[in-house]
C-alpha positions as CSV (number, residue, x, y, z in Angstrom):
1,M,156.8,-6.4,104.3
2,A,158.6,-3.5,106.0
3,E,159.3,-2.1,102.5
4,I,155.6,-2.2,101.6
5,E,154.6,-0.4,104.8
6,S,157.2,2.2,104.1
7,Q,155.9,2.8,100.7
8,A,152.3,3.1,102.1
9,K,153.4,5.8,104.5
10,L,155.2,7.6,101.7
11,A,152.1,7.5,99.6
12,Q,150.0,9.0,102.3
13,A,152.5,11.9,102.8
14,Q,152.6,12.7,99.0
15,A,149.0,13.1,98.0
16,P,147.5,13.1,95.4
17,L,149.2,9.7,95.1
18,N,147.7,6.7,97.0
19,Y,148.8,3.2,97.8
20,I,146.3,0.7,96.3
21,D,146.8,-3.1,96.0
22,G,150.5,-2.8,96.6
23,K,151.0,0.0,94.1
24,L,151.3,3.8,94.1
25,V,148.6,5.3,91.9
26,P,147.4,8.8,91.3
27,V,144.3,9.8,93.2
28,P,141.7,11.0,90.7
29,V,141.2,14.7,90.9
30,P,137.5,15.6,90.7
31,V,136.6,18.1,87.9
32,P,134.2,20.7,89.2
33,A,131.0,21.0,87.2
34,P,130.7,24.2,85.2
35,A,129.1,27.0,87.3
36,F,126.2,28.8,85.7
37,R,126.4,32.6,86.2
38,L,124.2,35.6,85.4
39,I,126.0,37.8,82.9
40,A,124.9,41.3,81.6
41,R,126.7,44.1,79.8
42,E,127.2,47.6,81.1
43,F,128.6,50.6,79.3
44,T,130.9,53.2,80.8
45,P,130.4,56.9,80.2
46,S,133.0,56.7,77.5
47,G,131.0,54.1,75.7
48,E,133.2,51.1,76.6
49,S,131.5,47.8,77.1
50,M,132.1,45.7,80.3
51,E,130.6,42.6,81.8
52,I,128.9,42.4,85.1
53,T,128.3,38.9,86.6
54,A,126.7,37.3,89.6
55,D,126.3,33.7,90.8
56,L,123.0,32.0,89.8
57,P,120.5,32.4,92.7
58,T,119.8,29.2,94.6
59,E,116.3,30.2,95.7
60,L,113.4,32.0,94.1
61,D,112.8,34.7,96.7
62,F,114.0,37.9,94.9
63,E,114.3,39.7,98.2
64,K,116.9,37.2,99.4
65,W,119.1,37.5,96.4
66,S,122.3,39.5,96.7
67,V,122.2,43.1,95.4
68,M,124.4,42.1,92.4
69,Q,122.1,39.2,91.5
70,Q,119.1,41.6,91.5
71,V,121.0,44.2,89.5
72,V,122.2,41.7,86.8
73,M,118.7,40.1,86.5
74,L,117.0,43.4,86.1
75,K,119.7,44.5,83.6
76,K,118.9,41.4,81.5
77,G,115.2,42.2,81.6
78,T,113.0,45.2,81.9
79,W,115.8,47.5,83.0
80,K,118.2,46.6,80.2
81,N,118.6,50.2,79.0
82,A,119.2,51.5,82.5
83,S,122.7,52.0,84.0
84,V,123.8,50.0,87.0
85,A,123.6,53.2,89.1
86,D,120.0,53.7,88.0
87,I,119.1,50.1,88.9
88,L,120.7,50.4,92.3
89,F,118.8,53.7,92.9
90,G,115.6,52.0,91.7
91,L,116.0,49.1,94.1
92,A,116.7,51.4,97.1
93,Y,113.8,53.6,96.1
94,A,111.4,50.6,95.8
95,R,112.5,49.3,99.2
96,K,112.0,52.6,100.9
97,L,108.5,52.9,99.5
98,G,107.6,49.2,100.1
99,L,107.1,48.6,96.3
100,D,107.9,45.6,94.1
101,V,110.4,46.2,91.3
102,M,109.6,42.8,89.7
103,S,105.9,43.7,89.2
104,G,106.8,47.0,87.6
105,D,105.9,49.3,90.5
106,V,109.2,51.2,89.9
107,Y,110.8,51.7,86.6
108,S,113.6,53.8,85.0
109,L,112.8,56.7,82.7
110,G,116.2,56.2,81.0
111,D,117.6,59.6,81.8
112,G,118.8,59.0,85.4
113,R,115.3,59.4,86.9
114,I,113.2,56.8,88.6
115,A,109.4,56.7,88.5
116,T,106.5,54.8,90.1
117,S,103.8,53.2,88.0
118,N,100.2,54.5,88.1
119,K,99.1,51.3,89.8
120,A,101.8,51.8,92.5
121,K,100.6,55.3,93.1
122,I,97.1,54.1,93.6
123,K,98.3,51.2,95.8
124,M,100.3,53.6,98.1
125,A,97.4,56.0,98.4
126,F,94.9,53.3,99.4
127,A,97.4,51.9,101.8
128,T,97.1,55.1,103.9
129,K,93.5,54.1,104.6
130,R,92.5,57.7,104.2
131,I,90.4,57.1,101.1
132,K,86.9,56.4,102.2
133,G,85.3,56.1,98.8
134,F,85.7,57.1,95.1
135,T,83.9,57.4,91.9
136,T,85.1,57.5,88.3
137,E,83.2,58.8,85.2
138,I,84.2,58.7,81.6
139,K,82.2,60.6,79.0
140,E,82.7,61.0,75.2
141,L,82.9,64.6,74.0
142,K,81.0,64.5,70.8
143,E,81.8,68.1,70.1
144,N,85.6,67.4,70.2
145,A,86.7,65.2,67.3
146,I,90.2,63.9,67.5
147,N,92.7,62.2,65.2
148,L,95.5,60.8,67.3
149,P,98.0,58.4,65.6
150,G,97.2,54.9,66.8
151,C,94.1,55.9,68.7
152,P,90.8,54.1,67.9
153,Q,88.7,57.0,69.4
154,K,87.1,59.4,67.0
155,Y,86.0,61.7,69.8
156,D,87.8,62.9,72.8
157,L,87.2,61.3,76.2
158,E,87.1,63.1,79.5
159,C,87.6,61.2,82.8
160,T,86.6,62.6,86.2
161,V,87.8,60.9,89.4
162,T,86.5,61.9,92.8
163,L,88.1,60.8,96.0
164,D,86.5,61.1,99.5
165,V,89.6,61.6,101.7
166,E,89.6,61.5,105.5
167,G,90.9,64.8,106.9
168,L,89.9,67.0,103.9
169,N,86.9,69.2,104.0
170,K,86.2,68.7,100.3
171,P,86.6,65.7,97.9
172,V,89.7,65.5,95.7
173,V,88.5,65.9,92.1
174,R,90.7,65.3,89.1
175,K,89.7,65.7,85.4
176,A,91.8,64.6,82.4
177,K,91.2,64.3,78.6
178,L,92.4,61.6,76.4
179,S,93.8,64.1,73.9
180,A,96.2,65.4,76.6
181,W,97.5,62.1,77.8
182,F,97.3,59.6,74.9
183,N,100.6,57.8,74.2
184,G,100.6,56.2,70.7
185,K,103.8,54.4,71.4
186,N,102.3,52.4,74.3
187,P,100.1,49.4,73.2
188,N,98.1,49.7,76.3
189,W,96.9,53.1,75.2
190,T,96.2,52.1,71.6
191,G,94.3,49.0,72.8
192,R,92.4,50.3,75.7
193,P,92.5,54.1,75.8
194,D,89.5,54.4,78.1
195,H,91.0,52.1,80.7
196,M,94.4,53.8,80.5
197,L,92.8,57.3,80.8
198,E,90.9,56.2,83.9
199,L,94.0,54.6,85.4
200,N,96.1,57.7,84.7
201,T,93.5,60.1,86.1
202,M,93.0,58.0,89.3
203,A,96.8,57.9,89.8
204,H,97.1,61.7,89.6
205,A,94.2,62.1,92.0
206,C,95.9,59.7,94.4
207,E,99.0,61.8,94.4
208,Y,97.1,64.4,96.4
209,V,96.7,61.7,99.1
210,H,100.2,60.2,98.9
211,P,102.6,62.4,96.9
212,T,105.5,60.6,95.2
213,E,108.4,61.7,93.0
214,T,108.2,64.6,90.5
215,G,106.5,63.3,87.4
216,L,107.5,63.8,83.8
217,D,104.6,66.2,83.3
218,E,105.9,68.4,86.1
219,L,109.5,68.5,84.9
220,P,111.1,71.4,82.9
221,D,112.1,70.7,79.3
222,Q,114.3,67.5,79.0
223,E,118.0,68.0,78.5
224,V,118.8,67.1,74.9
225,A,121.7,65.1,73.5
226,Q,123.5,66.1,70.3
227,I,123.3,63.4,67.6
228,G,124.9,64.3,64.3
229,A,123.4,67.5,63.0
230,G,120.1,67.1,65.1
231,K,119.0,67.0,68.6
232,V,116.7,64.4,70.4
233,A,115.4,64.1,73.9
234,A,117.9,62.1,76.0
235,S,115.1,60.0,77.5
236,T,114.4,58.5,74.0
237,L,117.9,56.9,73.9
238,S,119.1,53.6,75.3
239,Y,121.9,53.7,77.9
240,P,124.5,52.5,75.4
241,E,123.4,55.2,72.9
242,R,123.6,57.9,75.6
243,A,127.1,56.7,76.6
244,S,128.2,56.7,73.0
245,N,126.8,60.2,72.5
246,L,128.6,61.4,75.6
247,R,131.9,60.3,74.1
248,A,131.1,61.9,70.8
249,I,130.2,65.1,72.5
250,A,133.4,65.1,74.5
251,E,135.4,64.5,71.3
252,A,133.5,67.4,69.7
253,E,134.3,69.7,72.6
254,K,137.9,68.7,72.3
255,A,137.9,69.4,68.6
256,K,136.2,72.7,69.2
257,A,138.9,73.7,71.7
258,Q,141.6,72.7,69.3
259,L,139.9,74.6,66.5
260,A,139.6,77.7,68.6
261,N,143.3,77.6,69.4
262,S,144.5,77.0,65.9
263,V,142.2,79.0,63.6
264,P,142.4,82.9,63.6
265,L,139.3,84.6,64.8
266,S,138.7,86.3,61.4
267,A,138.9,82.9,59.6
268,S,136.4,81.3,62.0
269,V,133.9,84.2,61.6
270,S,134.2,84.2,57.8
271,A,133.7,80.4,57.7
272,G,130.0,80.9,58.3
273,A,128.6,78.0,60.4
274,T,129.9,77.7,64.0
275,V,131.2,74.5,65.5
276,E,127.9,74.0,67.3
277,E,125.9,74.4,64.1
278,R,128.0,72.0,61.9
279,P,127.3,68.3,61.7
280,L,129.0,66.3,64.5
281,A,130.8,64.0,62.1
282,E,132.3,67.1,60.5
283,V,133.5,68.5,63.8
284,V,135.0,65.2,65.1
285,G,136.5,63.8,61.9
């Protein structure tokens, strides 16, 4: 009996063994259930791919998620072509303005800039409670025939928005034409050009009441990225494409420097096309 008690004490001291029915047996080690995680991919400036992860949220209130959970979820959705830095800036910008990233109030332009939607501009202007009334008018300009790719309109449309704003001695009046703003790549514009023109004009009028960030229409010419022998606007590229192009440009600059150091000036002049004018593949490889 004393021997059994001694073995029992030993078993307690040497977990994970246990003394059961007069025998020392291993204590079953529980196997943790697989943990679900949010996973997205990010690209470094050199074009390298890396994973960013976060625990699966345990509640549905987006504002209570951790910053990393919000970043990864947006990266897997509507902000998939934006960098992590852009997403963080977008989240901070939305919070500062009291806007909702999930509903699309704030979005990435894809070139390091953040913008607010037309509906968000209108919402912020009306939230000031300075707008006492407004009118909108759309008329078809029969004298101005248009042929815009993807546009069902045969004649141009002109929208006029008038805002009665407290504190101003005259109403805010904004006019815009469909031919100036139509975006054939956006299905909203191709499906309802009249509605989108009205929304766009109202948003621009509201910016006189509550100015936001600098819009694309106010920016200088976009910086361009070199791709092969041609050039395209940087904002038309996805983030991975821009990262890859940055690496290609860096390699081209390196090759250019090596070429300048190894080729006599007379030879480079007589060769005709400069490094900048030659196809990128020819410069790099």
